[in-house]
C-alpha positions as CSV (number, residue, x, y, z in Angstrom):
1,X,216.2,118.8,135.9
2,X,218.6,120.7,138.1
3,X,218.3,124.4,138.6
4,X,221.3,125.1,136.4
5,X,220.0,123.0,133.5
6,X,216.5,124.5,133.9
7,X,217.9,128.0,133.5
8,X,220.2,127.0,130.7
9,X,217.2,125.4,128.8
10,X,215.1,128.5,129.3
11,X,217.9,130.8,128.1
12,X,218.5,128.6,125.1
13,X,214.8,128.7,124.2
14,X,214.6,132.4,124.4
15,X,217.8,132.8,122.3
16,X,216.5,130.4,119.7
17,X,213.2,132.3,119.3
18,X,214.9,135.6,119.0
19,X,217.6,134.4,116.6
20,X,215.0,132.7,114.4
21,X,213.2,136.0,113.9
22,X,216.5,137.9,113.4
23,X,217.7,135.5,110.8
24,X,214.6,135.8,108.7
25,X,214.4,139.6,108.6
26,X,217.9,140.9,109.1
27,X,219.4,139.9,105.7
28,X,221.7,142.8,105.1
29,X,224.8,140.6,105.2
30,X,223.6,138.2,102.5
31,X,222.8,135.4,104.9
32,X,220.6,132.7,103.4
33,X,217.6,132.3,105.7
34,X,217.4,128.5,105.1
35,X,221.1,128.1,106.0
36,X,220.7,130.2,109.1
37,X,217.6,128.2,110.3
38,X,219.3,124.9,109.6
39,X,222.4,125.9,111.6
40,X,220.2,127.3,114.4
41,X,218.1,124.1,114.6
42,X,221.2,121.9,114.8
43,X,222.8,124.2,117.4
44,X,219.6,124.1,119.5
45,X,219.3,120.3,119.4
46,X,223.0,120.1,120.3
47,X,222.4,122.3,123.3
48,X,219.4,120.2,124.4
49,X,221.5,117.1,124.0
50,X,224.2,118.6,126.2
51,X,221.6,119.5,128.9
52,X,219.4,116.4,128.6
53,X,219.4,114.6,132.0
54,X,218.1,111.4,130.3
55,X,221.3,111.1,128.2
56,X,223.4,111.2,131.3
57,X,221.9,107.9,132.5
58,X,224.4,107.4,135.3
59,X,222.9,110.4,137.1
60,X,219.3,110.1,136.0
61,X,218.4,106.5,135.3
62,X,215.9,104.2,136.7
63,X,214.5,104.2,140.2
64,X,215.7,106.6,142.8
65,X,218.9,105.5,144.5
66,X,219.7,105.8,148.2
67,X,221.6,109.0,147.5
68,X,218.7,110.4,145.5
69,X,216.3,109.6,148.4
70,X,218.7,111.0,151.0
71,X,218.7,114.3,149.0
72,X,215.0,114.2,148.6
73,X,214.3,113.6,152.3
74,X,216.7,116.4,153.3
75,X,215.2,118.9,150.8
76,X,211.6,117.9,151.8
77,X,212.5,118.4,155.5
78,X,213.8,121.9,154.8
79,X,210.7,122.8,152.8
80,X,208.3,121.5,155.5
81,X,210.3,123.2,158.2
82,X,210.0,126.6,156.5
83,X,206.3,126.0,155.6
84,X,205.2,125.2,159.2
85,X,207.3,127.8,160.8
86,X,205.7,130.4,158.5
87,X,202.2,129.1,159.4
88,X,203.1,129.2,163.1
89,X,204.1,132.8,162.8
90,X,200.9,133.6,160.8
91,X,198.8,132.1,163.6
92,X,200.6,134.2,166.2
93,X,201.8,131.1,168.0
94,X,205.4,132.3,168.4
95,X,204.4,135.2,170.7
96,X,201.2,133.9,172.4
97,X,201.0,130.2,172.9
98,X,199.0,128.5,175.6
99,X,200.9,125.7,177.4
100,X,198.4,122.9,177.0
101,X,198.5,119.9,179.4
102,X,197.4,116.4,179.0
103,X,196.7,113.3,181.0
104,X,197.9,109.9,179.8
105,X,195.9,106.7,179.8
106,X,199.3,104.9,180.4
107,X,202.3,106.8,181.6
108,X,203.0,110.3,182.9
109,X,201.0,113.5,182.2
110,X,202.7,116.2,180.2
111,X,202.6,119.7,178.7
112,X,202.7,120.9,175.1
113,X,206.2,122.5,175.6
114,X,207.4,119.0,176.3
115,X,205.7,117.3,173.4
116,X,208.9,116.4,171.6
117,X,210.3,114.7,174.7
118,X,207.1,112.8,175.2
119,X,207.2,111.6,171.6
120,X,210.7,110.3,172.1
121,X,209.8,108.5,175.3
122,X,206.8,106.9,173.6
123,X,208.9,105.3,171.0
124,X,207.6,107.6,168.3
125,X,203.9,106.6,168.4
126,X,201.4,109.0,169.9
127,X,197.7,109.6,169.8
128,X,196.3,113.0,170.9
129,X,192.7,113.1,172.0
130,X,190.6,116.1,173.0
131,X,187.4,118.0,172.5
132,X,186.8,120.2,169.5
133,X,189.2,123.2,169.7
134,X,191.3,121.6,172.4
135,X,194.5,122.2,170.5
136,X,195.1,118.8,168.9
137,X,196.0,120.2,165.5
138,X,198.3,122.9,167.0
139,X,200.0,120.3,169.1
140,X,200.6,118.1,166.1
141,X,202.0,121.1,164.2
142,X,204.3,122.0,167.0
143,X,205.5,118.4,167.3
144,X,206.2,118.4,163.5
145,X,208.2,121.6,163.8
146,X,210.2,120.3,166.8
147,X,211.0,117.1,165.0
148,X,212.2,119.0,161.9
149,X,214.2,121.3,164.1
150,X,216.2,118.4,165.5
151,X,216.2,116.0,162.6
152,X,219.4,114.1,162.2
153,X,218.8,111.5,159.4
154,X,215.5,110.4,160.9
155,X,212.2,110.0,159.0
156,X,210.6,113.2,157.9
157,X,207.2,114.0,159.7
158,X,204.5,114.8,157.1
159,X,201.5,116.5,158.6
160,X,198.3,115.5,156.7
161,X,194.6,116.2,157.3
162,X,192.7,112.9,157.3
163,X,189.6,114.6,155.8
164,X,191.3,114.2,152.4
165,X,191.6,110.4,152.6
166,X,188.8,108.0,151.6
167,X,189.8,104.6,153.1
168,X,187.3,102.8,150.8
169,X,189.0,104.1,147.7
170,X,192.7,104.6,148.5
171,X,195.4,102.8,150.5
172,X,196.9,105.0,153.1
173,X,200.3,104.9,151.6
174,X,199.0,105.6,148.1
175,X,197.2,108.6,149.6
176,X,200.3,109.8,151.3
177,X,202.3,109.5,148.1
178,X,199.6,111.4,146.1
179,X,199.7,114.2,148.7
180,X,203.5,114.4,148.6
181,X,203.4,115.0,144.9
182,X,200.5,117.5,145.1
183,X,202.2,119.6,147.8
184,X,205.7,119.1,146.5
185,X,205.7,118.6,142.7
186,X,209.5,118.9,142.5
187,X,209.7,115.3,143.8
188,X,209.0,114.4,140.1
189,X,212.4,115.9,139.3
190,X,214.0,112.7,138.1
191,X,217.5,114.1,137.6
192,X,217.9,115.2,141.2
193,X,215.8,112.5,142.9
194,X,215.3,109.7,140.4
195,X,212.1,108.1,139.3
196,X,209.3,107.3,141.8
197,X,211.0,109.3,144.6
198,X,207.7,109.9,146.4
199,X,206.6,106.3,146.3
200,X,210.0,105.2,147.6
201,X,210.1,107.8,150.4
202,X,206.9,106.3,151.7
203,X,207.8,102.7,151.0
204,X,211.2,102.9,152.7
205,X,209.8,104.7,155.7
206,X,211.8,107.8,155.1
207,X,208.6,109.8,155.6
208,X,206.2,109.1,158.4
209,X,202.6,110.4,158.8
210,X,201.3,112.9,161.3
211,X,197.6,112.2,160.7
212,X,195.3,115.1,161.9
213,X,191.6,114.6,162.4
214,X,190.5,110.9,162.5
215,X,187.1,112.3,163.5
216,X,186.8,113.7,159.9
217,X,186.7,110.2,158.5
218,X,183.1,108.9,158.1
219,X,182.0,107.1,161.3
220,X,181.3,103.9,159.4
221,X,184.9,103.8,158.1
222,X,186.9,104.9,161.1
223,X,187.5,101.4,162.5
224,X,188.6,100.2,159.0
225,X,190.8,103.3,158.6
226,X,192.6,102.6,161.9
227,X,193.1,99.0,160.9
228,X,194.6,100.1,157.6
229,X,196.9,102.6,159.4
230,X,198.0,99.9,161.8
231,X,198.9,97.5,159.0
232,X,200.6,100.2,156.9
233,X,202.6,101.5,159.9
234,X,203.2,98.8,162.5
235,X,204.3,99.4,166.0
236,X,208.0,99.6,165.0
237,X,207.3,102.7,162.9
238,X,206.7,106.3,164.0
239,X,203.1,107.5,163.8
240,X,201.1,110.5,165.2
241,X,197.3,110.6,165.2
242,X,194.8,113.2,166.5
243,X,191.1,112.6,167.0
244,X,188.2,113.8,169.1
245,X,187.8,111.8,172.2
246,X,184.3,110.4,171.6
247,X,184.9,109.5,168.0
248,X,188.1,107.6,168.9
249,X,186.3,105.6,171.6
250,X,183.5,104.8,169.2
251,X,186.0,103.3,166.7
252,X,187.0,100.7,169.2
253,X,190.3,100.1,167.4
254,X,193.5,100.9,169.3
255,X,196.6,102.2,167.6
256,X,199.2,99.5,168.1
257,X,202.0,100.5,170.5
258,X,200.9,104.1,170.7
259,X,201.0,106.4,173.8
260,X,197.5,107.8,174.1
261,X,197.1,111.2,175.7
262,X,194.0,113.3,176.5
263,X,194.3,117.1,176.2
264,X,192.7,118.7,179.2
265,X,190.5,121.8,179.3
266,X,191.9,125.1,180.4
267,X,191.2,126.3,184.0
268,X,190.3,129.9,184.9
269,X,193.9,130.9,185.7
270,X,195.2,129.7,182.3
271,X,192.3,131.6,180.5
272,X,192.9,134.8,182.5
273,X,196.7,134.6,182.0
274,X,196.4,134.2,178.2
275,X,193.8,137.0,177.7
276,X,195.8,139.4,179.9
277,X,199.0,138.6,178.0
278,X,197.4,139.3,174.6
279,X,195.5,142.5,175.6
280,X,196.5,146.1,176.4
281,X,195.9,147.3,179.9
282,X,192.5,148.9,179.1
283,X,191.2,145.8,177.3
284,X,192.5,143.5,180.1
285,X,190.6,145.6,182.6
286,X,187.4,144.9,180.7
287,X,187.9,141.2,181.2
288,X,188.0,141.3,185.0
289,X,184.2,140.6,185.4
290,X,184.6,137.5,183.2
291,X,187.6,136.4,185.3
292,X,185.6,136.8,188.5
293,X,182.7,134.8,187.1
294,X,185.0,132.0,186.0
295,X,186.5,131.9,189.5
296,X,183.1,131.8,191.1
297,X,181.5,129.3,188.6
298,X,184.4,127.0,187.5
299,X,181.9,124.5,186.1
300,X,179.4,127.0,184.6
301,X,178.4,127.5,181.0
302,X,181.0,130.3,180.4
303,X,183.8,128.2,181.9
304,X,182.8,125.3,179.7
305,X,182.7,127.5,176.6
306,X,186.1,129.1,177.2
307,X,187.9,125.9,178.3
308,X,189.5,125.3,174.9
309,X,192.4,127.2,173.2
310,X,190.2,127.9,170.2
311,X,187.5,129.6,172.2
312,X,190.0,131.6,174.2
313,X,191.7,132.8,171.0
314,X,188.4,133.7,169.4
315,X,187.4,135.6,172.5
316,X,190.7,137.5,172.5
317,X,190.3,138.5,168.8
318,X,186.6,139.3,169.0
319,X,186.8,141.5,172.1
320,X,190.1,143.2,171.3
321,X,188.1,146.4,171.1
322,X,184.7,145.3,172.4
323,X,183.0,144.6,175.7
324,X,183.3,141.0,176.8
325,X,180.9,141.4,179.8
326,X,178.0,140.7,177.4
327,X,179.0,137.0,177.6
328,X,177.5,137.1,181.2
329,X,174.0,137.5,179.7
330,X,172.5,134.1,180.4
331,X,169.3,134.8,178.4
332,X,171.3,135.6,175.3
333,X,174.0,132.9,175.8
334,X,172.3,130.0,177.7
335,X,174.9,127.4,176.9
336,X,178.3,126.6,175.4
337,X,177.1,126.2,171.9
338,X,175.5,129.6,171.8
339,X,178.7,131.2,173.0
340,X,180.8,129.4,170.5
341,X,178.4,130.3,167.6
342,X,178.5,133.9,168.7
343,X,182.3,134.0,168.8
344,X,182.5,132.5,165.3
345,X,180.0,134.9,163.9
346,X,181.7,137.8,165.5
347,X,185.1,136.7,164.1
348,X,183.8,136.7,160.6
349,X,181.8,139.9,161.0
350,X,184.7,141.7,162.6
351,X,187.4,140.6,160.2
352,X,185.8,142.2,157.1
353,X,184.6,145.7,156.4
354,X,186.9,147.4,158.9
355,X,189.6,149.6,157.4
356,X,191.6,149.6,160.6
357,X,191.7,145.8,160.9
358,X,192.6,145.4,157.2
359,X,195.5,147.9,157.7
360,X,196.7,146.2,160.8
361,X,197.1,142.8,159.1
362,X,198.2,144.3,155.8
363,X,195.3,143.0,153.8
364,X,195.2,143.9,150.2
365,X,191.8,145.7,150.5
366,X,188.7,146.2,152.7
367,X,186.2,143.5,151.7
368,X,182.5,144.2,152.1
369,X,181.3,142.4,155.3
370,X,178.1,140.8,154.0
371,X,179.6,139.7,150.7
372,X,182.6,138.2,152.4
373,X,180.4,136.2,154.7
374,X,178.4,135.0,151.7
375,X,181.5,134.0,149.8
376,X,182.9,132.1,152.7
377,X,179.6,130.4,153.4
378,X,179.5,129.2,149.8
379,X,183.0,127.7,150.1
380,X,182.2,126.2,153.5
381,X,179.0,124.6,152.1
382,X,180.8,123.2,149.1
383,X,183.5,121.7,151.3
384,X,180.9,120.2,153.7
385,X,179.0,118.7,150.8
386,X,182.2,117.0,149.6
387,X,183.1,116.0,153.2
388,X,186.5,117.7,153.1
389,X,188.3,120.2,155.4
390,X,190.8,121.4,152.8
391,X,190.2,124.2,150.2
392,X,192.6,123.4,147.4
393,X,192.5,126.0,144.6
394,X,192.6,123.2,141.9
395,X,189.5,121.6,143.4
396,X,187.4,124.7,142.8
397,X,186.3,123.1,139.6
398,X,184.3,120.6,141.7
399,X,182.0,123.5,142.6
400,X,180.9,123.7,139.0
401,X,179.1,120.7,137.5
402,X,181.5,118.7,135.4
403,X,179.6,119.0,132.0
404,X,179.2,122.8,132.5
405,X,182.9,123.2,133.4
406,X,184.0,121.1,130.4
407,X,181.7,122.9,128.0
408,X,182.7,126.4,129.3
409,X,186.4,125.6,129.1
410,X,186.2,124.0,125.7
411,X,184.0,126.7,124.2
412,X,186.4,129.5,125.5
413,X,189.5,127.8,124.2
414,X,187.9,126.9,120.9
415,X,186.8,130.5,120.4
416,X,190.3,131.9,121.2
417,X,192.2,129.4,119.1
418,X,189.7,129.5,116.2
419,X,189.7,133.3,116.2
420,X,193.5,133.4,116.1
421,X,193.7,131.2,113.1
422,X,190.8,132.9,111.3
423,X,192.3,136.3,111.9
424,X,195.6,135.3,110.5
425,X,194.1,133.7,107.4
426,X,191.8,136.7,106.8
427,X,194.9,138.8,105.9
428,X,196.9,136.1,104.3
429,X,197.0,135.1,100.7
430,X,193.8,133.0,101.0
431,X,191.3,135.1,102.9
432,X,188.3,133.1,101.6
433,X,189.5,130.1,103.7
434,X,189.5,132.1,106.9
435,X,186.0,131.0,108.1
436,X,186.6,127.3,107.3
437,X,190.1,127.2,108.8
438,X,189.1,129.2,111.9
439,X,186.1,126.9,112.5
440,X,188.2,123.8,112.0
441,X,190.9,125.0,114.3
442,X,188.4,125.9,116.9
443,X,186.7,122.5,116.8
444,X,190.1,120.8,117.1
445,X,191.0,122.9,120.1
446,X,187.6,122.4,121.7
447,X,187.7,118.6,121.3
448,X,191.2,118.6,122.9
449,X,189.9,120.8,125.7
450,X,187.0,118.4,126.4
451,X,189.5,115.5,126.6
452,X,191.8,117.5,128.9
453,X,188.9,118.5,131.2
454,X,188.8,115.1,132.8
455,X,190.4,114.9,136.3
456,X,193.6,112.9,136.0
457,X,196.7,112.4,138.1
458,X,200.0,113.3,136.4
459,X,202.3,110.3,135.6
460,X,206.1,110.4,135.4
461,X,207.6,110.1,131.9
462,X,209.0,106.7,131.1
463,X,211.9,105.5,129.0
464,X,213.0,107.6,126.0
465,X,210.1,110.0,126.5
466,X,212.0,111.4,129.5
467,X,214.5,112.7,127.0
468,X,214.4,116.5,126.4
469,X,216.1,116.3,123.0
470,X,214.0,113.3,121.8
471,X,210.6,114.8,122.7
472,X,211.5,118.3,121.2
473,X,213.2,116.8,118.2
474,X,210.4,114.4,117.3
475,X,207.6,117.0,117.7
476,X,209.5,119.7,115.9
477,X,210.5,117.4,113.0
478,X,206.9,116.1,112.5
479,X,205.3,119.5,112.5
480,X,208.1,121.0,110.4
481,X,207.7,118.4,107.7
482,X,204.0,119.1,107.4
483,X,204.7,122.9,106.9
484,X,207.6,122.2,104.5
485,X,205.2,120.2,102.3
486,X,202.6,123.0,102.4
487,X,204.6,126.2,102.3
488,X,208.2,125.4,101.6
489,X,211.5,124.7,103.4
490,X,211.8,128.0,105.3
491,X,208.3,127.7,106.7
492,X,208.9,124.2,107.8
493,X,212.2,125.1,109.5
494,X,210.6,128.1,111.3
495,X,207.6,126.2,112.6
496,X,209.5,123.0,113.4
497,X,212.1,124.9,115.3
498,X,209.4,126.9,117.1
499,X,207.5,123.7,118.1
500,X,210.8,122.2,119.4
501,X,211.4,125.3,121.5
502,X,207.9,125.2,122.9
503,X,208.3,121.5,123.8
504,X,211.6,122.1,125.5
505,X,210.1,124.9,127.5
506,X,207.1,122.8,128.6
507,X,209.5,120.0,129.5
508,X,211.8,122.3,131.5
509,X,208.9,123.9,133.4
510,X,207.1,120.7,134.1
511,X,209.5,119.7,136.9
512,X,210.3,122.3,139.4
513,X,213.8,122.2,140.7
514,X,213.0,123.9,144.0
515,X,211.9,121.2,146.4
516,X,213.3,123.2,149.3
517,X,210.8,126.0,148.5
518,X,207.9,125.8,151.0
519,X,204.6,124.8,149.4
520,X,201.7,127.3,149.3
521,X,198.6,127.9,147.3
522,X,200.0,131.0,145.6
523,X,203.3,129.4,144.8
524,X,201.8,126.2,143.2
525,X,199.4,128.4,141.2
526,X,202.3,130.7,140.0
527,X,204.1,127.6,138.6
528,X,201.2,127.0,136.3
529,X,200.9,130.6,135.2
530,X,204.6,130.8,134.4
531,X,204.2,127.7,132.1
532,X,201.2,129.3,130.4
533,X,202.7,132.7,129.6
534,X,206.2,131.4,128.7
535,X,204.7,128.9,126.2
536,X,202.3,131.5,124.8
537,X,205.1,134.1,124.2
538,X,207.4,131.6,122.5
539,X,204.7,130.4,120.2
540,X,203.8,134.0,119.5
541,X,207.3,134.7,118.2
542,X,207.2,131.5,116.2
543,X,203.9,132.2,114.5
544,X,204.9,135.8,114.0
545,X,208.0,134.8,112.1
546,X,206.1,132.1,110.2
547,X,203.4,134.5,109.2
548,X,205.8,137.0,107.9
549,X,207.7,134.4,105.9
550,X,204.8,132.4,104.5
551,X,202.0,134.9,104.0
552,X,203.8,138.2,103.4
553,X,207.5,138.4,103.1
554,X,207.3,142.0,102.1
555,X,204.3,143.0,104.4
556,X,205.7,144.1,107.7
557,X,202.2,144.1,109.2
558,X,202.0,140.3,108.8
559,X,204.7,139.9,111.5
560,X,202.7,141.8,114.1
561,X,199.6,140.0,113.1
562,X,201.4,136.7,113.4
563,X,202.6,137.6,116.8
564,X,199.1,138.4,118.0
565,X,197.5,135.3,116.5
566,X,200.4,133.2,117.7
567,X,199.8,134.5,121.2
568,X,196.2,133.5,121.1
569,X,196.9,130.0,119.7
570,X,199.9,129.5,122.0
571,X,197.7,130.3,125.0
572,X,195.2,127.7,124.0
573,X,197.9,125.0,123.5
574,X,199.7,125.9,126.8
575,X,196.7,125.8,129.1
576,X,195.0,122.6,127.9
577,X,196.4,120.3,130.6
578,X,197.1,122.8,133.3
579,X,195.0,123.0,136.5
580,X,195.2,126.9,136.4
581,X,193.0,127.1,133.3
582,X,190.2,125.0,134.8
583,X,190.4,126.9,138.1
584,X,190.1,130.1,136.1
585,X,187.1,128.9,134.2
586,X,185.4,127.9,137.5
587,X,186.4,131.1,139.2
588,X,185.0,133.3,136.5
589,X,181.8,131.3,136.2
590,X,181.2,131.5,140.0
591,X,182.1,135.2,140.1
592,X,179.6,136.0,137.3
593,X,176.9,134.3,139.4
594,X,178.0,136.2,142.5
595,X,179.1,133.1,144.4
596,X,182.7,134.2,144.8
597,X,184.7,137.4,144.3
598,X,186.5,138.2,141.1
599,X,189.9,138.5,142.9
600,X,189.5,135.1,144.7
601,X,193.2,134.4,145.4
602,X,193.6,137.8,147.1
603,X,190.4,137.3,149.1
604,X,191.6,133.9,150.4
605,X,195.0,135.3,151.3
606,X,193.4,138.2,153.1
607,X,191.0,135.8,154.9
608,X,194.1,134.0,156.1
609,X,195.7,137.1,157.4
610,X,192.5,138.0,159.2
611,X,192.4,134.7,161.0
612,X,189.4,133.1,159.3
613,X,191.5,130.7,157.2
614,X,194.7,129.0,157.8
615,X,197.2,127.4,155.4
616,X,198.2,123.7,155.2
617,X,200.7,123.2,152.4
618,X,199.3,124.0,149.0
619,X,195.7,124.3,150.4
620,X,193.7,126.5,152.7
621,X,191.6,125.4,155.6
622,X,189.1,127.2,157.8
623,X,190.7,128.2,161.1
624,X,188.7,125.3,162.7
625,X,186.0,122.9,161.7
626,X,183.6,124.9,164.0
627,X,184.1,127.9,161.8
628,X,183.5,125.9,158.6
629,X,180.4,124.2,159.9
630,X,179.0,127.4,161.3
631,X,179.4,129.2,158.0
632,X,177.9,126.3,156.2
633,X,174.8,126.8,158.3
634,X,174.8,123.4,160.1
635,X,177.4,122.6,162.7
636,X,176.2,119.1,163.0
637,X,176.7,118.5,159.2
638,X,180.0,116.8,159.2
639,X,181.4,114.0,157.0
640,X,179.8,111.3,159.0
641,X,176.5,112.4,157.4
642,X,174.8,113.5,160.7
C-alpha cells in the first residue's frame, strides 16, 4: 500500500489497541464495555475498508499497467542509483580511481572514464574480459552508475553477480525476477505497482542485466549459461557481461552482437601515479625503491603481481604505514601468487585489532585480530562450499544443518509460547490446567515452526485475499467466536478485535512502500524486526486486556501478567514466517560454538568499513574472490570444483 495508507493503518491499529484497553477499565462514565467494543470493532473495520487498496480496484486491480511499470522503473532506478553511489564512496572510488584502459577485439580501444560512451557506440551490448583483479566488476559498477545518471526512459541496468545463478535449475529471467524481489521487496506493493511488477519489468525489457562474473558459473555449465543468456536477451536488447579471459575463451560461445573488450594490465607509471596520489609524502618516499624496480624490470614478478587495480589497492592499504621494500625479497616472494597471498593476509591482519584503524574508519569496536580472521574464514569456507560469492544474511541458516536449525527454532518458539500460556493459566481461575494448556500450546507452536522452517519463496496475495479488511475481518471474527463461546461476549470482542488489529499490522508491514530506498543488509533485516516487535506489542495489549477481563476483572495484576504473556505469545506468532528469526537461531547457535561473533551484523558492517567486505544490494561480498578463496584456505577451490 502507499506510504500514506501504511501510516494510517499503523495509526489506526495503535489507537484500536489503546482504546480497547481504555474501554474495558475506564468505566467511570457508565459505558457498557460490550457496547464500547462493538462500536470500536465496527469503526476499525470501516477504517480498514476506507484504506483497503483492494476495494479501490481501479487503482489496484489485476496485472501492473504501463503507468504502474513506469513508476516502478523510475523508483527502482533511483534506489539503484543511491545504492551504487553509496558503495562507490565506501570503496573510495570517488577520490582515487585508476583510469583503466582496454583493447577491443573489434573496434577502438578505450578507457574506463569513457565506458558510457563505448557502451552507447556498441549498441548497448558489451563484454568485459580481464585477469582476476583487473577491474571488471568496478567497470561494470561505474557503467551502471553512469547509465542511471543519464537515464531518460531507458531500461534500468540491474547489476547482478552470476555466482547466485544456477543455469541448471533456473531460467535467467526467473532468476533476475527473484533477485529483484529479494533486493527490492517493495516491488510487491500492488497498490503502487500492480501485481507481478517484477515479472513484467523483466518480461517487457524495462530492466536489463549487468551480469558480473561468468567465471563463477561452473565450467561445465558456462556454455549453456551463455546460450541461455543469448536466447533470453537477443542482440536487439542491452546486455553487459564480465568474465575472466581464459574462462570466457573456454566457453567457446560468443555473446551475440556484443562488443568484447579486454582490460589491460597497469604499467609502472600508472602504478606509481596511483600510489603517490593516495599516500602522504613520507609514505610515497618509501615506495621509490619499488618504482625503480618496476621501471628496471617491467616484466618481472613484482610488475606482474602489481599490474591489477586490486593488487595496487591492496598494496596501498597494507603499506600505508609499513615498509613496502620487503616486496623486493625474492626468496620470500618468489612469484605473483606469493605476493598476492601476502597482500591479502596483510589486509585482513591489519584491518582488525588496531584501535587507530578502527577509529579512522569509524568502526563500532576493535575486533580481536585472530578471532576476526577465524570468523571470516568460516564464512568464506561456507560460501566456497556452496559455490557462491554473496553473503546474504538470510542464507546464514544454510551454515547450520537443516534438521538442527528446524529443531532449534521449533524448540525455542515452543518453549516461549508454551511458557507464556502456562504462566497465564497458573494465575487464572483454573491453575490446575496450566501444565496441560502450556504443553499443548507449546506443541502447536513447535509444529507450526517446523512447518515454517522450510525454505520458501514469498508469493503475492491473489483475489480477495489481497483485501486488508477481508483478511482482518475473517480472522478476527473466527477467533472472536471461539472465545465468545468459551468466555463470553466481552472476551470474544476483545480477542477478535485484537487478532484483527494484528492481521492488519502484518498486512501493512508485509509490503514496504519505500521502493526508492536503497537496498542494504541492515535495512532489509530492520524491516523484519519492525514486523516482529510491532506484532508482539499489539498482541501483548490484546492479551493483557483479555486476561484482565476473562480471568480477573478485579485483579489488577492480571492485566500486567496478560501483557507479559501476550508479549511472549505474540513474539512466537510474529516470527514464524520471518527470515529474521531463522537467521537469529543460526547466528546464536554458531556464536555458541565459536564460529561467529555474537554481534554478527556489527562485525560484518565493520569488515565492510575496513575494506575486507563490500556491499552488493541486500548482501555482502568479500572485496574480491581472491580474498574469499585465500581465507577459505584454498584459492583454487572455486565453483568449478577444481
